[in-house]
N, CA and C atoms as an extended XYZ file, in Angstrom:
561
Properties=species:S:1:pos:R:3:atomname:S:1:resname:S:1:resid:I:1 pbc="F F F"
N        67.234      244.524      192.638 N   MET     1
C        68.148      245.550      192.965 CA  MET     1
C        68.169      246.223      191.589 C   MET     1
N        67.931      247.709      191.484 N   ASP     2
C        67.916      248.369      190.608 CA  ASP     2
C        69.330      249.139      190.136 C   ASP     2
N        69.569      249.207      188.827 N   ARG     3
C        70.863      249.576      188.550 CA  ARG     3
C        70.409      250.661      187.356 C   ARG     3
N        71.504      251.589      187.182 N   VAL     4
C        71.425      252.692      186.016 CA  VAL     4
C        72.829      252.558      185.110 C   VAL     4
N        72.771      252.884      184.061 N   THR     5
C        74.003      252.869      183.471 CA  THR     5
C        74.651      254.403      183.145 C   THR     5
N        75.664      254.666      183.054 N   ARG     6
C        76.277      255.851      182.738 CA  ARG     6
C        77.774      255.898      182.565 C   ARG     6
N        78.451      256.589      181.674 N   ASP     7
C        79.731      256.500      181.547 CA  ASP     7
C        80.128      254.910      181.195 C   ASP     7
N        79.637      254.211      180.696 N   GLY     8
C        79.735      252.993      180.265 CA  GLY     8
C        80.016      251.855      181.520 C   GLY     8
N        79.469      252.367      182.663 N   SER     9
C        79.452      251.598      183.927 CA  SER     9
C        77.995      251.450      184.403 C   SER     9
N        77.749      250.428      185.296 N   THR    10
C        76.383      250.305      185.793 CA  THR    10
C        76.441      250.790      187.043 C   THR    10
N        75.595      251.106      187.836 N   TRP    11
C        75.403      251.823      189.256 CA  TRP    11
C        74.311      251.179      189.915 C   TRP    11
N        74.499      251.069      191.026 N   ARG    12
C        73.396      250.466      191.960 CA  ARG    12
C        72.627      251.662      192.542 C   ARG    12
N        71.249      251.671      192.561 N   ILE    13
C        70.560      252.718      193.013 CA  ILE    13
C        69.967      252.264      194.555 C   ILE    13
N        70.381      253.410      195.248 N   GLY    14
C        69.908      253.088      196.595 CA  GLY    14
C        68.579      252.956      197.016 C   GLY    14
N        68.159      252.430      198.225 N   THR    15
C        66.705      252.126      198.537 CA  THR    15
C        66.466      252.652      199.853 C   THR    15
N        65.581      252.732      200.140 N   ASP    16
C        64.974      253.272      201.506 CA  ASP    16
C        65.915      252.586      202.725 C   ASP    16
N        66.090      251.250      202.528 N   ALA    17
C        67.082      250.703      203.492 CA  ALA    17
C        68.581      251.268      203.689 C   ALA    17
N        68.699      251.591      202.194 N   ASP    18
C        70.280      252.221      202.493 CA  ASP    18
C        70.402      253.547      203.126 C   ASP    18
N        69.181      254.167      203.137 N   VAL    19
C        69.271      255.486      203.889 CA  VAL    19
C        68.511      255.596      205.261 C   VAL    19
N        67.973      254.243      205.630 N   ALA    20
C        67.306      254.414      206.737 CA  ALA    20
C        67.856      254.779      207.995 C   ALA    20
N        69.411      254.806      208.298 N   TRP    21
C        70.061      254.911      209.288 CA  TRP    21
C        70.053      256.343      209.429 C   TRP    21
N        69.809      257.348      208.243 N   ILE    22
C        69.909      258.519      208.401 CA  ILE    22
C        68.233      259.168      208.630 C   ILE    22
N        67.315      258.535      207.960 N   THR    23
C        65.994      258.996      208.116 CA  THR    23
C        65.456      258.492      209.387 C   THR    23
N        65.896      257.317      210.083 N   SER    24
C        65.342      256.965      211.384 CA  SER    24
C        65.821      257.998      212.458 C   SER    24
N        66.996      258.541      212.370 N   ALA    25
C        67.564      259.335      213.290 CA  ALA    25
C        67.670      260.742      212.999 C   ALA    25
N        67.264      261.489      212.071 N   THR    26
C        67.317      262.851      212.042 CA  THR    26
C        65.827      263.503      212.555 C   THR    26
N        66.100      264.853      212.833 N   THR    27
C        64.975      265.528      213.468 CA  THR    27
C        64.482      266.561      212.565 C   THR    27
N        63.400      267.245      213.064 N   HIS    28
C        62.700      268.369      212.322 CA  HIS    28
C        62.802      269.605      212.801 C   HIS    28
N        64.031      269.991      212.843 N   ASP    29
C        64.436      271.431      213.935 CA  ASP    29
C        65.497      272.027      213.349 C   ASP    29
N        65.934      272.935      214.154 N   ARG    30
C        67.462      273.771      213.488 CA  ARG    30
C        68.751      273.281      214.244 C   ARG    30
N        68.603      271.952      214.593 N   THR    31
C        70.010      271.632      215.211 CA  THR    31
C        70.578      270.681      213.967 C   THR    31
N        71.997      270.350      214.347 N   ILE    32
C        72.659      269.636      213.500 CA  ILE    32
C        71.879      268.213      212.848 C   ILE    32
N        71.307      267.584      213.972 N   THR    33
C        70.390      266.423      213.691 CA  THR    33
C        69.398      266.662      212.846 C   THR    33
N        69.103      267.866      212.312 N   SER    34
C        68.021      268.049      211.245 CA  SER    34
C        68.483      267.329      209.981 C   SER    34
N        69.947      267.156      209.796 N   ALA    35
C        70.455      266.754      208.510 CA  ALA    35
C        71.387      265.732      208.809 C   ALA    35
N        71.909      265.390      209.681 N   ILE    36
C        73.041      264.385      210.307 CA  ILE    36
C        72.471      263.736      211.634 C   ILE    36
N        72.378      262.455      211.702 N   PRO    37
C        72.149      261.507      212.717 CA  PRO    37
C        72.950      261.611      213.786 C   PRO    37
N        72.601      261.498      215.156 N   PRO    38
C        73.619      262.007      216.269 CA  PRO    38
C        74.381      260.745      216.382 C   PRO    38
N        75.029      260.066      215.593 N   VAL    39
C        75.933      259.087      215.754 CA  VAL    39
C        77.556      259.264      215.441 C   VAL    39
N        77.735      260.520      215.322 N   PHE    40
C        79.377      260.818      214.773 CA  PHE    40
C        80.167      261.573      216.109 C   PHE    40
N        81.110      261.471      216.051 N   GLU    41
C        82.141      262.093      217.175 CA  GLU    41
C        81.981      263.550      216.707 C   GLU    41
N        82.013      264.179      215.738 N   ALA    42
C        82.200      265.719      215.733 CA  ALA    42
C        80.793      266.138      214.423 C   ALA    42
N        80.632      267.476      214.513 N   TYR    43
C        79.958      267.925      213.385 CA  TYR    43
C        80.074      269.372      213.146 C   TYR    43
N        79.875      269.902      211.805 N   ALA    44
C        80.116      270.860      211.512 CA  ALA    44
C        79.102      271.442      210.490 C   ALA    44
N        79.191      272.656      210.407 N   THR    45
C        78.503      273.533      208.988 CA  THR    45
C        79.507      274.278      208.174 C   THR    45
N        79.289      273.958      206.853 N   VAL    46
C        80.050      274.613      205.945 CA  VAL    46
C        79.445      275.564      204.986 C   VAL    46
N        79.689      276.882      205.003 N   MET    47
C        78.911      277.719      203.983 CA  MET    47
C        79.490      277.250      202.655 C   MET    47
N        78.454      277.510      201.791 N   ARG    48
C        78.419      277.237      200.296 CA  ARG    48
C        78.597      278.639      199.635 C   ARG    48
N        79.622      278.614      198.661 N   PRO    49
C        79.893      280.127      197.858 CA  PRO    49
C        78.473      280.643      197.197 C   PRO    49
N        77.869      279.574      197.005 N   GLY    50
C        76.416      280.110      196.316 CA  GLY    50
C        76.426      280.858      195.065 C   GLY    50
N        77.283      281.675      194.674 N   GLU    51
C        77.122      282.287      193.415 CA  GLU    51
C        78.397      281.496      192.313 C   GLU    51
N        77.823      281.183      191.131 N   PRO    52
C        78.580      280.421      190.332 CA  PRO    52
C        79.909      281.497      189.991 C   PRO    52
N        80.959      280.579      190.084 N   GLY    53
C        82.462      281.448      189.794 CA  GLY    53
C        82.903      281.940      191.215 C   GLY    53
N        81.969      282.142      192.130 N   GLY    54
C        82.263      282.881      193.553 CA  GLY    54
C        83.138      281.838      194.324 C   GLY    54
N        84.115      281.191      193.688 N   GLY    55
C        84.754      280.255      194.934 CA  GLY    55
C        84.149      278.783      194.644 C   GLY    55
N        83.138      278.503      194.102 N   GLN    56
C        82.334      277.399      194.025 CA  GLN    56
C        83.237      276.010      193.593 C   GLN    56
N        84.237      276.390      192.815 N   ASP    57
C        85.006      275.328      192.111 CA  ASP    57
C        86.025      274.987      193.288 C   ASP    57
N        86.884      275.928      193.930 N   ALA    58
C        87.484      275.703      194.779 CA  ALA    58
C        87.046      275.134      196.186 C   ALA    58
N        85.890      275.248      196.287 N   HIS    59
C        85.010      274.902      197.705 CA  HIS    59
C        84.856      273.114      197.331 C   HIS    59
N        84.268      273.081      196.173 N   ASP    60
C        84.076      271.728      195.795 CA  ASP    60
C        85.088      270.678      195.812 C   ASP    60
N        86.395      271.082      195.292 N   GLN    61
C        87.481      270.398      195.286 CA  GLN    61
C        87.972      270.269      196.726 C   GLN    61
N        87.911      271.196      197.468 N   ALA    62
C        88.316      271.001      198.895 CA  ALA    62
C        87.515      269.984      199.662 C   ALA    62
N        86.339      270.108      199.583 N   VAL    63
C        85.303      269.227      200.184 CA  VAL    63
C        85.661      267.753      199.535 C   VAL    63
N        85.730      267.643      198.155 N   LEU    64
C        86.053      266.347      197.865 CA  LEU    64
C        87.288      265.779      198.114 C   LEU    64
N        88.390      266.591      198.496 N   GLY    65
C        89.731      266.367      198.717 CA  GLY    65
C        89.677      265.722      200.086 C   GLY    65
N        89.201      266.507      200.984 N   LEU    66
C        89.053      266.087      202.404 CA  LEU    66
C        88.391      264.841      202.552 C   LEU    66
N        87.318      264.473      201.925 N   LEU    67
C        86.422      263.325      202.089 CA  LEU    67
C        87.166      262.189      201.361 C   LEU    67
N        87.945      262.539      200.320 N   GLY    68
C        88.604      261.370      199.499 CA  GLY    68
C        89.875      261.000      200.495 C   GLY    68
N        90.516      261.858      201.059 N   GLU    69
C        91.661      261.403      202.341 CA  GLU    69
C        91.025      260.408      203.393 C   GLU    69
N        89.801      260.649      203.752 N   GLN    70
C        89.046      259.914      204.738 CA  GLN    70
C        88.531      258.421      204.117 C   GLN    70
N        88.265      258.364      203.121 N   SER    71
C        87.285      257.222      202.370 CA  SER    71
C        87.796      257.080      200.729 C   SER    71
N        88.648      257.401      200.347 N   ALA    72
C        88.952      257.061      198.851 CA  ALA    72
C        88.906      255.641      198.418 C   ALA    72
N        89.183      254.777      199.140 N   SER    73
C        89.104      253.147      198.884 CA  SER    73
C        87.933      252.281      198.685 C   SER    73
N        86.754      253.015      199.171 N   GLN    74
C        85.601      252.673      199.325 CA  GLN    74
C        84.323      253.503      198.499 C   GLN    74
N        83.277      252.346      198.125 N   PRO    75
C        82.120      253.161      197.448 CA  PRO    75
C        81.673      254.361      198.443 C   PRO    75
N        81.032      255.325      197.679 N   TRP    76
C        80.238      256.555      198.349 CA  TRP    76
C        78.896      256.244      197.632 C   TRP    76
N        77.867      256.921      198.468 N   TRP    77
C        76.645      256.720      198.230 CA  TRP    77
C        76.471      258.298      197.900 C   TRP    77
N        75.886      258.634      196.666 N   LEU    78
C        75.738      260.031      196.312 CA  LEU    78
C        74.445      260.100      196.136 C   LEU    78
N        73.669      261.028      196.743 N   GLY    79
C        72.243      261.913      196.787 CA  GLY    79
C        72.055      262.657      196.327 C   GLY    79
N        71.110      262.941      195.106 N   TYR    80
C        70.658      263.923      194.448 CA  TYR    80
C        69.167      264.464      194.765 C   TYR    80
N        69.133      265.671      195.219 N   LEU    81
C        67.570      265.974      195.735 CA  LEU    81
C        66.936      266.464      194.312 C   LEU    81
N        65.779      265.680      194.156 N   ASP    82
C        64.854      266.353      192.962 CA  ASP    82
C        64.186      267.809      193.394 C   ASP    82
N        64.679      268.848      193.393 N   THR    83
C        64.311      270.136      193.625 CA  THR    83
C        63.524      270.712      192.202 C   THR    83
N        63.721      270.109      191.188 N   GLY    84
C        63.016      270.686      190.104 CA  GLY    84
C        63.863      271.777      189.294 C   GLY    84
N        65.001      272.305      190.082 N   ALA    85
C        65.656      273.242      189.666 CA  ALA    85
C        67.031      272.636      189.670 C   ALA    85
N        67.727      271.626      190.268 N   ASP    86
C        69.232      271.090      190.078 CA  ASP    86
C        69.310      270.064      189.182 C   ASP    86
N        70.400      269.479      188.767 N   ASP    87
C        70.498      268.557      188.094 CA  ASP    87
C        70.460      267.411      188.789 C   ASP    87
N        69.352      266.494      188.460 N   LEU    88
C        68.983      265.300      189.469 CA  LEU    88
C        70.044      263.982      188.800 C   LEU    88
N        70.703      264.249      187.752 N   VAL    89
C        71.664      263.259      187.388 CA  VAL    89
C        70.697      261.928      186.633 C   VAL    89
N        69.939      261.324      187.516 N   PHE    90
C        69.331      260.288      187.004 CA  PHE    90
C        67.944      260.478      187.133 C   PHE    90
N        67.233      261.333      186.505 N   PRO    91
C        65.836      261.685      186.586 CA  PRO    91
C        64.741      260.648      186.685 C   PRO    91
N        65.367      259.561      185.816 N   ASP    92
C        64.066      258.421      185.745 CA  ASP    92
C        64.359      257.266      186.832 C   ASP    92
N        65.539      257.457      187.492 N   ALA    93
C        65.807      256.422      188.475 CA  ALA    93
C        64.907      256.594      189.856 C   ALA    93
N        64.483      255.247      190.389 N   PRO    94
C        63.527      255.334      191.640 CA  PRO    94
C        64.228      256.060      192.640 C   PRO    94
N        63.324      257.019      193.378 N   LYS    95
C        63.677      257.659      194.464 CA  LYS    95
C        63.519      257.194      195.950 C   LYS    95
N        64.267      257.666      196.773 N   VAL    96
C        64.053      257.614      198.352 CA  VAL    96
C        63.238      258.715      198.822 C   VAL    96
N        62.865      258.877      200.210 N   THR    97
C        62.196      259.808      200.599 CA  THR    97
C        62.958      260.087      201.685 C   THR    97
N        63.386      261.528      202.101 N   MET    98
C        64.415      261.689      203.245 CA  MET    98
C        63.670      263.115      203.922 C   MET    98
N        64.161      263.515      205.013 N   TYR    99
C        63.942      264.720      205.642 CA  TYR    99
C        62.626      264.901      205.679 C   TYR    99
N        62.328      266.245      205.078 N   ALA   100
C        61.141      266.688      205.112 CA  ALA   100
C        60.041      266.034      203.989 C   ALA   100
N        60.347      264.764      203.859 N   ALA   101
C        59.683      264.253      202.679 CA  ALA   101
C        60.228      264.632      201.229 C   ALA   101
N        61.328      264.895      201.073 N   TRP   102
C        61.849      265.178      199.977 CA  TRP   102
C        62.292      263.800      199.109 C   TRP   102
N        62.185      263.988      197.574 N   PRO   103
C        62.788      262.865      196.809 CA  PRO   103
C        64.120      262.780      196.504 C   PRO   103
N        64.910      261.958      196.692 N   TYR   104
C        66.247      261.672      196.313 CA  TYR   104
C        66.697      260.709      195.416 C   TYR   104
N        67.260      260.913      194.641 N   VAL   105
C        68.224      259.670      193.974 CA  VAL   105
C        69.267      259.233      194.467 C   VAL   105
N        69.560      258.082      195.013 N   VAL   106
C        70.712      257.814      195.651 CA  VAL   106
C        71.327      256.683      194.969 C   VAL   106
N        72.727      256.931      194.601 N   ILE   107
C        73.295      256.052      193.709 CA  ILE   107
C        74.742      255.425      194.573 C   ILE   107
N        75.217      254.369      194.355 N   GLU   108
C        76.576      253.637      194.837 CA  GLU   108
C        77.432      254.083      193.943 C   GLU   108
N        78.467      255.059      194.055 N   ALA   109
C        79.381      255.256      193.122 CA  ALA   109
C        80.667      255.722      193.762 C   ALA   109
N        81.424      256.901      193.586 N   GLY   110
C        82.397      257.345      194.367 CA  GLY   110
C        82.836      258.885      194.243 C   GLY   110
N        83.974      259.140      194.479 N   PRO   111
C        84.447      260.550      194.486 CA  PRO   111
C        84.595      261.125      193.229 C   PRO   111
N        85.115      260.209      192.227 N   GLN   112
C        84.995      260.827      190.853 CA  GLN   112
C        83.639      260.847      190.138 C   GLN   112
N        82.687      260.309      190.656 N   GLN   113
C        81.424      260.482      189.880 CA  GLN   113
C        80.662      261.857      190.789 C   GLN   113
N        81.174      261.973      192.084 N   ALA   114
C        80.527      263.233      192.670 CA  ALA   114
C        81.092      264.547      192.211 C   ALA   114
N        82.420      264.393      191.539 N   ALA   115
C        83.198      265.603      190.800 CA  ALA   115
C        82.604      265.792      189.501 C   ALA   115
N        82.034      264.826      189.073 N   THR   116
C        81.711      265.034      187.456 CA  THR   116
C        80.233      264.832      186.999 C   THR   116
N        79.386      264.184      187.751 N   TRP   117
C        78.106      264.043      187.186 CA  TRP   117
C        77.186      265.093      187.058 C   TRP   117
N        77.185      266.064      188.192 N   ARG   118
C        76.260      267.095      188.026 CA  ARG   118
C        76.683      268.188      187.175 C   ARG   118
N        76.096      268.718      186.473 N   HIS   119
C        76.494      270.099      185.817 CA  HIS   119
C        76.259      271.229      186.853 C   HIS   119
N        77.431      272.244      186.541 N   PRO   120
C        77.283      273.574      187.628 CA  PRO   120
C        76.085      274.248      187.343 C   PRO   120
N        75.756      275.165      188.094 N   GLY   121
C        74.744      276.150      188.276 CA  GLY   121
C        73.387      275.649      188.771 C   GLY   121
N        73.550      274.667      189.698 N   GLY   122
C        72.424      274.265      190.507 CA  GLY   122
C        72.201      275.229      191.654 C   GLY   122
N        70.999      275.010      192.218 N   PHE   123
C        70.412      276.098      193.432 CA  PHE   123
C        71.518      275.954      194.438 C   PHE   123
N        72.469      276.647      195.058 N   PHE   124
C        73.340      276.651      196.064 CA  PHE   124
C        74.397      275.253      196.218 C   PHE   124
N        74.498      274.447      195.268 N   THR   125
C        74.995      273.277      195.549 CA  THR   125
C        76.391      273.149      194.464 C   THR   125
N        76.578      273.960      193.709 N   GLY   126
C        77.546      273.607      192.472 CA  GLY   126
C        77.471      272.152      191.996 C   GLY   126
N        78.761      271.579      192.047 N   ILE   127
C        78.525      270.267      191.247 CA  ILE   127
C        78.343      269.107      192.149 C   ILE   127
N        78.334      269.287      193.327 N   LEU   128
C        78.640      268.248      194.353 CA  LEU   128
C        77.000      267.775      194.763 C   LEU   128
N        77.149      266.578      194.945 N   PRO   129
C        75.588      265.763      195.224 CA  PRO   129
C        75.148      266.590      196.461 C   PRO   129
N        73.724      266.285      196.804 N   ASN   130
C        73.206      267.031      198.032 CA  ASN   130
C        73.442      266.195      199.227 C   ASN   130
N        73.683      264.855      199.004 N   LEU   131
C        74.057      263.796      200.127 CA  LEU   131
C        75.230      263.136      199.793 C   LEU   131
N        76.231      262.792      200.510 N   MET   132
C        77.390      262.016      200.535 CA  MET   132
C        77.828      261.358      201.703 C   MET   132
N        77.957      259.945      201.582 N   PHE   133
C        78.593      259.065      202.643 CA  PHE   133
C        79.124      257.944      202.072 C   PHE   133
N        80.216      257.507      202.786 N   PRO   134
C        80.909      256.180      202.364 CA  PRO   134
C        80.155      254.798      202.865 C   PRO   134
N        80.486      254.059      202.238 N   GLY   135
C        80.089      252.686      202.194 CA  GLY   135
C        79.951      252.233      203.857 C   GLY   135
N        81.098      252.695      204.647 N   ASP   136
C        81.019      252.092      206.118 CA  ASP   136
C        80.456      253.357      207.021 C   ASP   136
N        79.834      254.350      206.314 N   ARG   137
C        78.938      255.263      207.016 CA  ARG   137
C        79.993      256.065      208.104 C   ARG   137
N        81.152      256.112      207.716 N   SER   138
C        81.798      256.662      209.100 CA  SER   138
C        81.793      258.344      209.008 C   SER   138
N        81.256      258.967      207.981 N   TRP   139
C        80.932      260.461      207.742 CA  TRP   139
C        79.750      260.788      206.888 C   TRP   139
N        79.079      261.726      207.154 N   LEU   140
C        77.778      262.174      206.053 CA  LEU   140
C        77.799      263.595      205.912 C   LEU   140
N        77.967      263.989      204.610 N   VAL   141
C        77.763      265.171      204.309 CA  VAL   141
C        76.237      265.435      203.841 C   VAL   141
N        75.616      266.456      204.305 N   SER   142
C        74.210      266.995      203.644 CA  SER   142
C        74.100      268.260      203.330 C   SER   142
N        73.611      268.579      202.197 N   ALA   143
C        73.217      269.753      201.858 CA  ALA   143
C        71.856      270.024      201.797 C   ALA   143
N        71.013      270.587      202.854 N   LEU   144
C        69.607      270.464      202.673 CA  LEU   144
C        69.015      271.591      201.438 C   LEU   144
N        68.045      271.184      201.087 N   TRP   145
C        67.274      272.064      200.066 CA  TRP   145
C        67.240      273.576      200.260 C   TRP   145
N        66.871      273.919      201.299 N   ASP   146
C        66.518      275.404      201.588 CA  ASP   146
C        67.560      276.144      202.310 C   ASP   146
N        68.857      275.471      202.637 N   ASP   147
C        70.006      276.148      203.399 CA  ASP   147
C        71.133      276.535      202.420 C   ASP   147
N        71.890      277.441      202.853 N   VAL   148
C        73.032      277.724      201.876 CA  VAL   148
C        74.337      277.492      202.779 C   VAL   148
N        74.072      276.354      203.607 N   TRP   149
C        75.264      275.765      204.096 CA  TRP   149
C        75.216      274.135      203.951 C   TRP   149
N        76.302      273.574      204.229 N   THR   150
C        76.201      272.208      204.005 CA  THR   150
C        76.569      271.631      205.607 C   THR   150
N        75.936      270.460      206.098 N   CYS   151
C        76.214      269.967      207.395 CA  CYS   151
C        76.880      268.695      207.283 C   CYS   151
N        77.792      268.449      208.079 N   ILE   152
C        78.870      267.411      208.088 CA  ILE   152
C        78.885      266.498      209.572 C   ILE   152
N        78.943      265.374      209.525 N   GLY   153
C        79.245      264.708      210.922 CA  GLY   153
C        80.243      263.780      210.523 C   GLY   153
N        81.100      263.250      211.245 N   GLY   154
C        82.320      262.327      211.009 CA  GLY   154
C        83.299      262.288      212.331 C   GLY   154
N        84.259      261.665      211.943 N   PRO   155
C        85.437      261.812      213.060 CA  PRO   155
C        85.855      263.227      213.192 C   PRO   155
N        86.255      263.407      214.510 N   ALA   156
C        86.761      264.688      215.115 CA  ALA   156
C        87.992      265.203      213.921 C   ALA   156
N        88.765      264.457      213.538 N   GLN   157
C        89.980      264.663      212.743 CA  GLN   157
C        89.398      265.429      211.475 C   GLN   157
N        88.341      264.780      210.904 N   LEU   158
C        87.978      265.130      209.733 CA  LEU   158
C        87.194      266.469      209.687 C   LEU   158
N        86.488      266.448      210.529 N   VAL   159
C        85.740      267.742      210.925 CA  VAL   159
C        86.657      268.959      211.315 C   VAL   159
N        87.734      268.560      212.001 N   ASP   160
C        88.571      269.579      212.431 CA  ASP   160
C        89.389      270.118      210.908 C   ASP   160
N        89.554      268.973      210.051 N   ASN   161
C        90.194      269.600      208.922 CA  ASN   161
C        89.282      270.229      208.065 C   ASN   161
N        88.224      270.232      208.074 N   PHE   162
C        87.047      271.233      207.307 CA  PHE   162
C        87.254      272.509      208.166 C   PHE   162
N        87.333      272.673      209.039 N   VAL   163
C        87.025      273.819      210.096 CA  VAL   163
C        88.532      274.634      209.735 C   VAL   163
N        89.832      274.175      209.871 N   ARG   164
C        90.908      274.521      209.400 CA  ARG   164
C        91.217      274.905      207.994 C   ARG   164
N        90.426      274.356      207.157 N   HIS   165
C        91.003      274.152      205.809 CA  HIS   165
C        90.712      275.761      205.431 C   HIS   165
N        91.699      276.210      204.553 N   PRO   166
C        91.886      277.780      204.342 CA  PRO   166
C        90.847      278.209      203.025 C   PRO   166
N        90.120      277.234      202.443 N   VAL   167
C        89.288      277.717      201.583 CA  VAL   167
C        87.756      277.370      201.925 C   VAL   167
N        87.639      276.456      202.805 N   LEU   168
C        86.243      276.550      203.409 CA  LEU   168
C        85.824      277.323      204.659 C   LEU   168
N        84.688      277.806      204.468 N   GLN   169
C        84.068      278.572      205.702 CA  GLN   169
C        83.386      277.302      206.530 C   GLN   169
N        84.059      276.984      207.546 N   ALA   170
C        83.229      275.895      208.327 CA  ALA   170
C        83.378      276.518      209.670 C   ALA   170
N        82.282      275.827      210.611 N   ARG   171
C        82.611      275.857      211.972 CA  ARG   171
C        82.089      274.799      212.572 C   ARG   171
N        82.567      274.562      213.643 N   PRO   172
C        82.140      273.196      214.428 CA  PRO   172
C        80.616      273.505      215.058 C   PRO   172
N        79.934      272.421      215.174 N   VAL   173
C        78.451      272.745      215.900 CA  VAL   173
C        78.454      271.280      216.743 C   VAL   173
N        77.791      271.394      217.937 N   VAL   174
C        77.554      270.281      218.851 CA  VAL   174
C        76.176      269.958      218.859 C   VAL   174
N        75.894      268.830      219.341 N   LEU   175
C        74.669      268.273      219.228 CA  LEU   175
C        73.744      269.178      220.175 C   LEU   175
N        72.259      269.695      219.881 N   GLY   176
C        71.638      270.214      220.722 CA  GLY   176
C        71.663      271.940      220.190 C   GLY   176
N        72.671      272.356      219.579 N   GLN   177
C        72.886      273.560      219.281 CA  GLN   177
C        72.320      273.876      217.683 C   GLN   177
N        71.843      275.200      217.589 N   ASP   178
C        71.265      275.607      216.582 CA  ASP   178
C        72.465      275.643      215.496 C   ASP   178
N        72.254      274.950      214.166 N   ALA   179
C        73.310      274.577      213.302 CA  ALA   179
C        73.232      275.886      212.265 C   ALA   179
N        72.320      276.862      212.286 N   THR   180
C        72.327      277.729      211.630 CA  THR   180
C        73.491      278.719      211.707 C   THR   180
N        74.422      278.998      210.584 N   PRO   181
C        75.515      279.850      210.907 CA  PRO   181
C        75.092      281.262      211.141 C   PRO   181
N        76.133      282.032      211.796 N   PRO   182
C        75.713      283.273      212.332 CA  PRO   182
C        75.480      284.140      210.953 C   PRO   182
N        74.294      284.918      211.050 N   GLY   183
C        74.128      285.942      209.908 CA  GLY   183
C        73.153      285.185      209.077 C   GLY   183
N        72.749      284.153      209.114 N   HIS   184
C        71.844      283.409      208.432 CA  HIS   184
C        70.704      283.052      208.927 C   HIS   184
N        69.662      282.682      208.224 N   GLN   185
C        68.307      282.205      208.565 CA  GLN   185
C        67.881      280.921      208.069 C   GLN   185
N        67.611      279.688      209.096 N   ALA   186
C        67.179      278.607      208.319 CA  ALA   186
C        65.610      278.671      208.044 C   ALA   186
N        65.043      277.900      207.058 N   PHE   187
C        63.837      278.023      206.681 CA  PHE   187
C        63.145      276.911      206.752 C   PHE   187
């Protein structure tokens, strides 16, 4: 089992087996299942501010706050997509391949690391990892490389909290529906 060290702690690196539940069940289309497997009670898309200083900090804190309320007491898997533009956090760590053959570094850590490891200014992502899910896999958040929104799947109450949050621009999505938010284009 590979590990990396940061901030005086050792962190487990995720393997293909740790993300197989995602890669084996996602699709290559414009539905929510292009990012989130069809195993959850509810789904939503959440617009990202996109501009540094354009509400990104409040957005990131709202996302982490809602996810932390749901799963603060267990480890989270944090995935960082190797885009060549974003902070990969652990550039020399082994990678897994997900979605459209994109390389990710996946690390078992938690909400504190999700809030502090990445430097601001990445491509549409702010500081948050591109992929997050707790050890029990009760929810999944995925920000695909070429979208300006984030996809989420999880319990209905969690998704409803995202949709109703005053800082977040979220909308519910159902399986089979085009997940592209109105006024945007999927690439």
